[in-house]
Residue, then its C-alpha position, 0 to 999 in steps of 0.5 A: m605572481n606566484n603560479n603556485l598559490q593556490l586559489n581557494s574558491p567558495p563552496p557550491p551553494p547550498r541545495t534545497i528541498s521543502g525549505t530544508i538547507v541541505h549542504g554537501n558531505n555524506n550524511n547530508e547527501t543521505t539526508f537529501t536523498n531520504l527527503i526526496r524519496r519521502n516526497d516521492i511517497l507523498m505524492e503517490l499518496k496523492n496519486l490515490t485519488n486516481l485509483k478505481c478500484k473501489n474496493i480498496f481502502i488506504y491511509q499512511s501508518n504512522d511510519i511513511y514508509k508504511w501504508v495501511g490497507v483493506i481489499f474488499i473482494h466482490e467476486g471471483f474465488y475470493k468473493g466475500g473476503v476482506f483482508k487487510f495489508n500493509v504497503r511498504f516502500s524502500e528506501d531506494r527510489n528504484a525499489n518497487p514497493v511491496i504488500q505483505f498481507n496481515t490476514h491469512i490468504y490462500h493464493p499462489l502469488v501469496n507466501k507463507v509470511g504474507y508477501f504478494n508477488p505482482i509479477y506474476n508474467k514477464s508482461i506485468n511492470i510496476k514501474h515503482s507505481v503503488l497505483k499499479l501494484l493495486y489495480v494488479l492485487n485486485d486483479a490477481l484476487s478478483n479475477e479468476g481468469t488471471f490464474l491462467e496468466f501465472q507463470s509457474d516460476k513466479i509462484s509464492n504458494q506451491h501447495a496453492w498453486e498445484t491444488y489449483n491445477n490438480n484438485q480444483e474442488f478442494f482448492l476451492k474450499l481452502v480459499k473458502d475456509c481463508v474468505d470465511n477466516s478473514i470476515s470471522d469477529e475475531v479477524l476482523y474486528e482484531n484490535n491489538p493496539t500493537s498491529e498496525s492494520i485498519k481497525f474495524q468496529k461493529i456501530n449503528d446506523e446512526q454512526f455509520e451514516k456519521n462516519k461516512k458523511q466525514i469520509l465523503e468530505i475527506y474525499n472531496d478535499m482530496s479530489i482537489l489537492d495540489e502541489r500546496t496542499n498539507i497532504d499530511e493533515i488531510v491523511y490526519r483527518f482521513k484517519c480520524a474518520i476511520d478511527g472514530r476519533k474527534 
């Protein structure tokens, strides 16, 4: 018997995810990782049914790595404001999702290009969770007391932070300006087709009740989602209700 004879073992069986066969070369390793990441994001979308902040609305854009949202502020410094934003995901599973505002907001945790810093002190840990990120967002915009927890080295807008600490009257004026801007017709009803943000339109009472009924029906569907539910279909129906499509 030739001891130098090399035995050719069969290749390992392909791995599968969501019915897609993935083999073991480098390109397919990337494909496999991307499929897992996409599944993670869809599960995060499903988890939004547990969001207790009824003043935040979100749906998935055409890009799975970007969600489109809006937050209505009912109390605090920014009361009355309506701020549109995007939630962006990285292909890296270990990276936290990030929020970027489409509507200008004068806030110590929002930089000049609209990125929100949720880690305003050492006790904050998002742990890759969109739900936790949105809770922090709502607290930072709706709860005046949260400002007392901000740490100076975590501030994204130094001008807003210094004005808040040294001249609150002027700070409140600038905040009111950005709140008024957010609900102006030019900003709230902006309908640029190239802009990926939630679109608002003026409607009469009859159309409002019709849209409300459609949205409530979709939320009822989402409340009984399970692993077999087609999430893309639910999201599409939600988008149709928001956009007033047939």
